[in-house]
C-alpha positions in Angstrom: 7.3 -25.5 -45.2 7.4 -23.2 -42.2 9.9 -19.7 -42.4 13.2 -21.2 -41.0 13.3 -19.2 -37.8 16.6 -16.6 -37.4 18.3 -14.4 -35.0 16.1 -11.9 -32.9 13.0 -14.0 -34.1 10.5 -15.1 -31.2 10.4 -18.5 -30.6 7.3 -19.9 -31.7 5.0 -21.6 -29.6 5.1 -25.5 -29.2 4.3 -28.6 -26.6 6.2 -32.0 -26.4 6.1 -34.6 -24.5 9.6 -35.4 -21.8 10.7 -38.6 -21.5 8.1 -39.3 -18.7 5.2 -38.5 -21.1 4.7 -35.6 -19.4 4.1 -32.7 -22.0 6.5 -29.2 -22.1 4.9 -25.9 -23.0 7.7 -24.1 -24.3 5.6 -21.0 -23.4 6.1 -22.1 -19.3 9.9 -21.6 -19.8 9.9 -18.1 -20.9 11.5 -15.5 -19.3 14.9 -17.4 -18.2 17.2 -18.3 -21.2 16.7 -22.0 -22.8 18.9 -24.1 -24.8 16.7 -25.8 -27.0 19.1 -28.5 -29.1 17.7 -30.6 -32.0 19.6 -34.1 -32.4 19.3 -36.9 -35.1 18.8 -40.0 -33.1 19.5 -41.2 -29.5 22.4 -43.7 -28.4 24.4 -42.8 -31.5 28.3 -41.7 -31.2 27.6 -38.2 -32.0 24.3 -37.6 -30.3 25.9 -39.2 -27.3 29.0 -37.1 -27.7 26.5 -33.8 -27.5 24.2 -35.2 -24.8 27.1 -35.9 -22.4 29.1 -32.8 -23.2 25.9 -30.9 -22.0 25.7 -32.9 -19.2 29.3 -32.3 -18.1 28.9 -28.9 -18.3 25.4 -28.4 -16.8 26.1 -26.8 -13.2 27.4 -24.2 -15.8 24.4 -24.0 -17.6 22.3 -24.3 -14.1 24.4 -21.5 -12.7 23.1 -18.8 -15.4 19.9 -19.9 -14.7 19.2 -21.8 -18.2 16.9 -24.7 -18.9 18.5 -27.6 -21.5 16.2 -29.5 -23.7 17.1 -31.7 -26.2 14.6 -33.0 -28.8 14.5 -35.6 -31.4 12.1 -37.4 -33.1 12.3 -40.6 -30.6 9.9 -42.1 -28.5 9.6 -41.0 -25.0 10.8 -44.6 -24.1 13.6 -44.1 -25.8 14.7 -41.2 -24.4 14.2 -42.3 -20.9 16.4 -45.4 -21.8 19.1 -42.6 -23.2 18.5 -40.1 -20.2 19.1 -43.2 -17.7 21.8 -45.0 -19.4 24.4 -41.5 -19.7 22.7 -40.0 -16.5 21.5 -37.1 -18.4 19.9 -34.3 -16.0 17.8 -32.4 -18.7 15.0 -33.2 -20.1 14.7 -35.0 -23.5 11.8 -33.9 -25.7 9.7 -36.3 -28.1 9.3 -34.6 -31.5 7.2 -37.2 -33.1 6.6 -36.5 -37.0 9.8 -33.9 -36.9 6.7 -31.2 -36.2 8.3 -28.8 -34.1 12.2 -29.5 -36.3 9.5 -28.1 -39.0 8.2 -25.5 -37.4 12.0 -24.2 -36.5 13.3 -24.4 -39.8 15.9 -27.0 -38.6 17.5 -28.2 -42.0 18.1 -32.1 -42.4 22.1 -33.2 -43.6 23.7 -36.0 -46.3 20.5 -35.4 -49.0 18.1 -35.3 -46.2 19.0 -38.7 -45.0 19.8 -37.3 -41.5 17.8 -34.9 -39.2 20.0 -31.9 -38.7 22.0 -30.7 -35.1 21.0 -27.4 -34.2 21.5 -25.6 -31.5 18.9 -22.9 -30.5 19.6 -20.4 -27.6 16.6 -18.2 -26.2 17.0 -15.3 -24.1 14.8 -14.1 -21.4 11.9 -12.5 -23.5 12.0 -15.5 -25.6 13.9 -14.6 -28.4 16.7 -16.7 -30.4 19.7 -15.1 -29.6 21.8 -17.5 -31.4 21.9 -20.5 -33.6 24.5 -23.1 -34.0 24.5 -25.7 -37.0 26.9 -28.3 -37.1 26.7 -32.4 -37.7 29.7 -33.3 -37.4 30.8 -31.0 -34.5 28.8 -32.2 -31.5 30.7 -31.0 -28.6 31.1 -27.7 -30.0 27.1 -27.0 -29.6 28.1 -26.7 -25.8 30.6 -24.5 -26.6 28.9 -21.9 -28.5 25.7 -22.0 -25.8 28.1 -21.4 -23.3 29.8 -18.7 -24.9 26.2 -16.8 -25.8 24.8 -17.2 -22.5 28.0 -16.0 -21.0 27.7 -12.9 -23.3 24.2 -12.1 -22.7 24.7 -12.0 -19.0 
């Protein structure tokens, strides 16, 4: 297993398809802050709360020049439906096989049955500025991300 990414580590390079099937190279976004959040599954109660919290605060992120990405193992087609259903204004990336989840060392929860819910805030230099992990406090991920972004500016 890959080393777990920690604060001040450089974000490893990766590319994943978005909900449209377009390949997103994360290196193209280095130079401005990023919020990358991993979630277990599209259209489940906690994941919907989390995604809608990011949606509802999206203007605060864009005002700060931040790009937001949600990542799960769901397919681009599943992401497309989830995004449309809840009018999500950010891209959802498909991590088939949990390759990037493993690359960053995102843990599983509930005896390894549930993919972990972890948010990474990446600074303009491409380094991890903050990590927040909480399976149950889905909406707190947005608060943690905004507080970190505000502290960075």
